[in-house]
N, C-alpha and C positions, 0 to 999 in steps of 0.2 A: 599700445605698445608696438613699435615697428621694427626696432633693431635689437634682435635677440641673439645672445650668445649661448650656444649649446656646447658644453665640454663633453669630450668622450663620445662624440657623435658618429664615430666609425666602429664603435663596439657593437655588441649584441643588441642590448636594449637601446642604445643611443642611436642606431642607424634606423630603428623603426620610429623612434620619436621625431628625428630629423626628417624623414620622409613624409611623415603626417603633417608636420608644420609647414615644410615647403609646399606640399600639395594642397593643403586644406585652406592656407593663408597666403595668398599671393601678394597681399600688401605688406607682409612682414619681410624684413631682410634677415635671413638665417645665416649667422656666422658660426660655423662648425670648427671647433678647434680639438685636435687629437694628436698626441705624441706618437701615435703609431707604433706603440710597444707591440709585443707579440700578439695580442688579441685584437688590435686595431686594424681594420681591413676595409679599405676603400672600395673594394669591389663589392661590398655591401650597398654602396650608395650610387651605382652606376645609373640607376633610373632617374635620379635627379641631378646629377653632377653638373650638368650644363644649364640648369634652370636659372633664370635671370635674377631670382630672389635668393640665391644660394652661394655662399663662398666658404671655400675650405682653406684653413690655414693649420699647417703642422706646427705645433706649439706645446710646450710643456707648461702645466698650470703651476709649476714651482718657480717659473721664470718670471720674476716680477717686472722687469723691464720690458719684456715682450707682452705681458698682460696690460701694461700701462699703454703701450702703443696701439693695441687692438682696441681698447676702451675709448681712447681718444680719436683714432682714425675712423671708427664706425660708430661712434656716439652710442655705445651699448646702453639700452635702456632695460633690459631684463637678462637674467641669466638662469639657464636651466643646467644645473651641475650634475652630470652623470659620471664623469671621469673618476675612475678608481680602480685600484687592484682589487680583484674580488674573489679569487680562488683561495679556499681555506687551506688546502694542502700546501699551496706556495707560501702562504703566509706563515705556516709552521717552519718552512725551510729558510725564509728570509723575511723575518718580521720588520727589519729596518726599512726595506723597500716599501712595504704597506704603510709604515708609519709616515714615510716622507711623502708618498703621493696622497694618501687618504687624509692625513691630517695637515702637514704643511702645506700640501697643495691647495686644500680647502681654505686654509687660513690665509695663504697668499691671495687666493681669488677673492675671498671675503673683503680683504683689506683694500683690495684695488676697487671693488665696488663701492666701499665706503668712501674712499677718496674721491672717486669719480662722481659720486652722486651726493655728497656731503651738502652742497648748496641747496638740493631740491630733492627729497626722496619721493615726491608725489609721482605716481605712475610708474614707479620702479618696483622690481621684484627680484629677489634672490630665492630660487626655488632648488632646495637640496634634496636629492633623491637618496635615500639610504635603504637599509635592510632589516628585516625582522630579527636577524641574528644578534642585534644589540640588546635584545630583551633576554637573551640566555636560552634556558631549556625549560619545557614544560613537562609536567606529569601526564598521566593518562587523560586528565580533564582539564578543563579551562581553556581560555584563549588569551592572546596578547591583546590589550587594548592600548590606546593612545597614551594613558597614564601609567602603563605598566613599568615599574622600576628597571632601569637598565642592569644587566648582569652578563656582560659579554664573556665568552669562554675561550675564544680563539685570538690570535694576534689579528686576524682580519676583522672580527667583530669588535674588538678593543678599539682598533683604529677608526672604524665607522662610527662607533660610540662617541669617540673623541671628537670627530669632525661634526657630528650632530650637536655636541655641547658648545662647540665654538660658534656655530651658526645661530643657536639660542643666545649665546652671549652677546653676539654682535646686534642682535635685535633688542635685547634687554639694556644693553650698555649704550649703544650708539643710536638706537632707533631704526637700524636698517630693516627695511621691509622683507621679511622671509616668511617662507612656507616649507615645510618638511613632510616627506611621505616616506613611510617604511614599508617595504614590499616583501611578499613571500617569493618563493623559488620561482623563476620565469623558465618558460621552455618555448620552443618554436623554431623558425627558420633563422638562419645566420648566426647561431650559437657556436662559439669556438669548441672544437670537438674534444677539448679536455674534459668537458662538463658532462654530467652522468648521461643524459639522454642522447645527445649526438655521438658520444664516445660508444654507447652500446649499440646504437644503430649501425655505426660504422664497424664495429667489431663483429656484430652478428652477420653483416653482409660479407664480411671476410672470414668468417668461421674462426674468429679469434675469441680468447677467453673472455669472460664477463666478470671483472673482479668486484665482489660484494664485501663491504666493510662488515665485520662481525658476523651477526646472523641475519642482517639486512632488515632488523626491526625498527630502525630508526624512521620516524615519521615526518614528512614534510608536506606543506600546503602548497599546490602548484598552481600556477597562473599562466595562461597563454600570453606571450609577449605583446600581441596587438592589443588585447585587453589592458595591459599595463600602459602602453603607450596612450590609449583613449583615456585612462584614468589620468595620466599626467596632463593631458590636453585639458580636461575638466578642471582639475585642481589649479592649474596654471591660470586659467580664466575665471575661476569662480571661488577658488579657496580663500579663506579667511586669514589676512596677514597675522603672523604670529603663531598659526595653528599648526598642529600635526595630524595627518591623516594616514591611517593604516590602509593599505591596499593588499587585498587577499583574494584566494579563488574559492573559498569555502570548499576545498577540494583536498582532503587529507589522503595520503597514501604512505603505507610503509614502503621502503625501499625494494624490498623483496616483491611485493604485490605489484608495484609499478613496473618492475623489471619483467616480471612474468606476462604483463599485459604487453609490453613491448615485443617480448618473444613470440607470443601468439600471434600478434599483428604482423610481425616480420615473416613468421613461417607462411602465412597466408599470402602476403604480397610477393614473396620470393618464391612461392610454389614448392615449398619444402614440407616434408611430413610433419604432422602436429608433433610438437614436443622436440624437435630438432634443435632449436635455439636454446632451450632451456638447459640442454646438456652442456651448454658452454658456461653456465654459472659456476664460478669458483669463489669460495669464501676465503677472505684474507684477514690478516690481523687489523683490528679495528683502529681507526684514526684516534690519535690522542685528543682528549677533551671533546669527543663527539657528542654533541648535544642529541638528547633522546627525541624530542618532538618540538616542532614549531607549528603553531596554528594561529593564524591572523583573524580577529574579528573585524570586519570592513563595514559594520553596520553604519558607523558615523559617516563615512563616505557615501554610502547608499542613502541614508536618510537626509543629509543635508545638501548633497551635490547631485543626487540621482543616478550615480554609477553603481553598475553590478557587471560581474563577468558574463560574457556572451556564450563561452564555450565550456563545457565540462571536459574532463580529461579524455574520456574516451574518444570524443569527437575531435579534440585538439590534437591528441597523439596520431591519428590517422592522417590529419593535414601535415603534422610535422614530419612523420616518416615519409609521406608522399614528397614533400619538398626535398628532403635529403637524397631520396632516391633519383629524383628528377634532376638534381644538381650535383652529380657526381664529379664534374670537373671543378666546381667550386671546392668541395671537399678534398679532392686530391691536391689542388694547389695549396690548401691549408697544410696538409700532411706533409708535403715535400718543401714547404716554405716559399713557394713561388709567388703567392699572394702579396709577400713583402715587396716585390719589384713594382707593383702597380703605382705607387706614389712617383717613383722616378719617371715611369713611362707616361703618366698622364700629366704631371706638374712641372717636370724639369725638361720641358720640350724646347 
């Protein structure tokens, strides 16, 4: 496969996937499309934006005509589908936006792939990246497996669950070659600062309150974003058509314990007295429908394709905090909205 369409490649996970594919596979032509909504940031891709095997196109995955033009112009042979609205709180405020992008956008993309490839599915692939949230909530024990029944609890996870079902339906009904991965929470460089870890790093740095839902006892499995990108690489090249693979960090933390680790590391790096940052913790009313625990069993991916995470959270959080502290200008441009000017500067010359 040489001409690969990556959707949502200016977002947090997408930018790491795009950079990996562009840098590691010079024979591939990577076409990155992103609608550059609030979380899409082309400044995440400055390292490869002038690479000869890279093209960026501002496009909406719900735009059927634009997708048709892209597939025809670039003779797309594979899709790595990362484009999605992904913030649970925003989905509660505006579920229609999430349904439109995550469901209708995926369906539009699937249908264009089917139309473009219908004469020959050989050497084609539609790779859909999803979330562990589609499985719902776990109790104190057990793990999400690839055959765990879906039980989404939020508008976000409901929209992602629906998109997963459409991907499988296109495989079962039309024979479209697909693969799906469901991943746990990601963290690392380039994450939009509305998310927990970059938000708290920035708030601690500026001595602002650290809002914690409920008692902070909800549990999540955390995975360093570059490990996720590496897993996507492996599944793309070695995954079995029609299969699902769970990607997880084997790395569970309660929210409050994770936040306290961030506080301690930040106190050291900012040369503040021990306990200074923990004083910023403020407990707030819990989120509606807040799932208690997510935990991914990624044994299938390890046993069949040889992937496992390279970093545990303690090492990964040090690397993550260092990145944000060393990239203060990046963060400031996000906070003040200046990053959104980059497209016009770079592409409308």
